[in-house]
Each structure stands twice: as structure tokens, then as C-alpha cells.
N, C-alpha and C positions, 0 to 999 in steps of 0.2 A: 833525440829519438834514436832508438837502438837500430843498428844495421840489420836488415833482414838477410839471412843467408838462405840460398836456394840450392837444391841439387842441380847439377848440370849434366846433360846427356849428349851422347853422340847421335848421329843420324839413324843409328840402329836401336835407339832407346836404351842404350847401356849407360849407366851412370859413370861419369868420368871425373867427378869432383864436386866441389861446393864453391860458390862464389856469391859475393854481395849482389843484391837485386839490381842496383844501379849498373854494375859491371855486366850482369847477365843481359840487360837490355842494350847497353852500349856496344857490346861485342857480338850480340846475337846468338847467345847460347840457347840450346833447347833446354826447357825447364818445365816442371809440372804445375798444372793448375787444376782447380776443382770447379766444375760448372754444375749447377742444379737448376733445372727448369721446373717451375711449378705449373701444373696443368689442372684443369677442372672441367667437368662436364655438367651443364645445366640445361634442362629441357631439351636434350639431344644436341646441344651445341657445345663444341669443344673450345676451350679457352687456354691461353698462355698468359702468365703474369710476367711483366717486364719491370725492371727498375729503371728509374731515371738517375743517372750518375750525378753526383754533386757537381755544381759549377766550379768548385775549387779543386777538383781532381786534376792531377797533372796529365793523366792519360784519358783521353776520350771524355772530357767534361761535358755535362748536359745531354749526353746521348742516352738513348734507350739501350738496355743491356740485359743480359741473362738475369733471371730472378735473383740468384745469389751466386757469387763466384769469387775466386781469389787464388793467390799463389799458395802452393803447399811449401812450407818451410823445410829446411834441410833435415830437421829432426822429426818431421811428420810423415805419416803414411796417408794414403788416399782416404782411409777411414776417418782421419782427423779433419777432413774437409768440411764435415757437417758444421764445424765451428763457424764457418763463413755464413751459413744460413742464420744462425743465432745472432752473430755480430751485426750483420748488415740489415736484417729485416725482423729480428726478434722472435723468430719461430723456432721452437725446439723440435728437431727431427732426429730420429735415430737412423743410423746408417742402414739398418735392416729394412726401413721403410722406403728406401730408394730403389728405383729400377735402373740398373746399369745399362747405358746405351753405347759404351765403348770408349776408346781413346781416339781423339781426333787431333791430327796435326794442324796447327794454325800458324801461318807466317805472314806478318805484316811489317813493312818497313816504312818509316816516316821520319825524315830528316835524321836526327841523331838517336832515334829510338827504333830498335829492332826487336820485334816481339815474335819469338819462336816458341810456341806453346805445345806441350803434350797435354791436351785437355781431357781429363777424366770426367766424362759427361754422364749425368744422372737425371732421371725424371722423378718427380714427386707428385703423386695424385693428391691434390689439396682440396680440403673442404673448408678452407679458411676464407674469411671475408676481409675487406680492407681494414676494418676496425681491429683485426687481430695483429696487424703489422706494427712493429715498433721500429722505426727507421733509425739507423745510425747516421746522424746528420752530416758528418764529414765524409761519408761514403755515398749515401743515397738521399736524393731530394724528393722522391715520390715513387709511386707504383701505378702501373696501368694494367688493365686486363684487355687482351685483344682476342678477337675471334681467330682461332687457329687457321682457318682457310684464308682469311684476310692476311694474316701474317705470312703465310706461304707465298702469297702473291708478290711480296717484297723481295723474294730471292732472285738469284740470277736467272735470266731468261735463256732458255735453250732454243737454238734455231734448228729447224728441220729443213731438209732439202727436198 
């Protein structure tokens, strides 16, 4: 398997070099990822599509995740992120169809794995049904559709005084 090279960034989001993916996560370098959330509205109810990560994935196996997401390689721009949608769930989407939601910093540390992502987050208003998805088995084991308001209730709870 070919080594994936990722751009690495400082805390001000300025690129400071390139490193292999394994090193990026071992040393905790900031790096770019692409996130695309599929949303739909049916009979006045808003939904989000989530993927279930393959059980064989090294990172976060069997967990529900963003509809389609992945690392941006060193030679790629954010526009190339749409390849993740096609690769993981088999849907062709052009970058122009995406609604940009911004860049979100994400930081998670777990044993010898440090994930410091600059996530380029997008929304795609989908008219697709489950039969339209062609899943990449080594990445995705299934898809679920959740009511957006139910999904929001899983977020962190805020206490008020």
C-alpha cells in the first residue's frame, strides 16, 4: 500500500510541510480533511445520512460517522474532496452542488493516535434513496438516515444556571 502524504499545518492554519499519514497521527500534526453531510427533507421532516464505518477500520471501527469524509492528500485541494463521496458511497457530486459550512478544528487523542483535523465541512441537499448508494466495503458497512432533531439531541448538553 502506498504511503499517503498529507499537508501539515501550524495552529494558525499555515502549511508548514508534508508528512506521512501515520506520522501525522502519531505526532499530532494539524492536517486537512473533507467532510460532507447529506441532508434531505421529506414531508417537512429534515434528515441526515450517516455511514457506519467498516468493522476493519483502524480508526473508529463500527461507529456512525459523517456521510462521506476523508483526508485531503498533499497534492489535493479542498475541491478534490468530492472524490471521497464517490469512493465511499458511490454518489457523483460536483463541488458546485455543495454548501460550504466552514472549517472546523477537531482534536481527539486516544492512546498513540492524535487526530488534529482542519475539517472542511460541506452540506449536500440529497434527493437520493438507499438504493442509490454503492458502498466501498473496506470503508463503509452501511448507511442510516436519522431525523435531524433526534440527531441534535445526541450532542453535548449545555448546563444553565
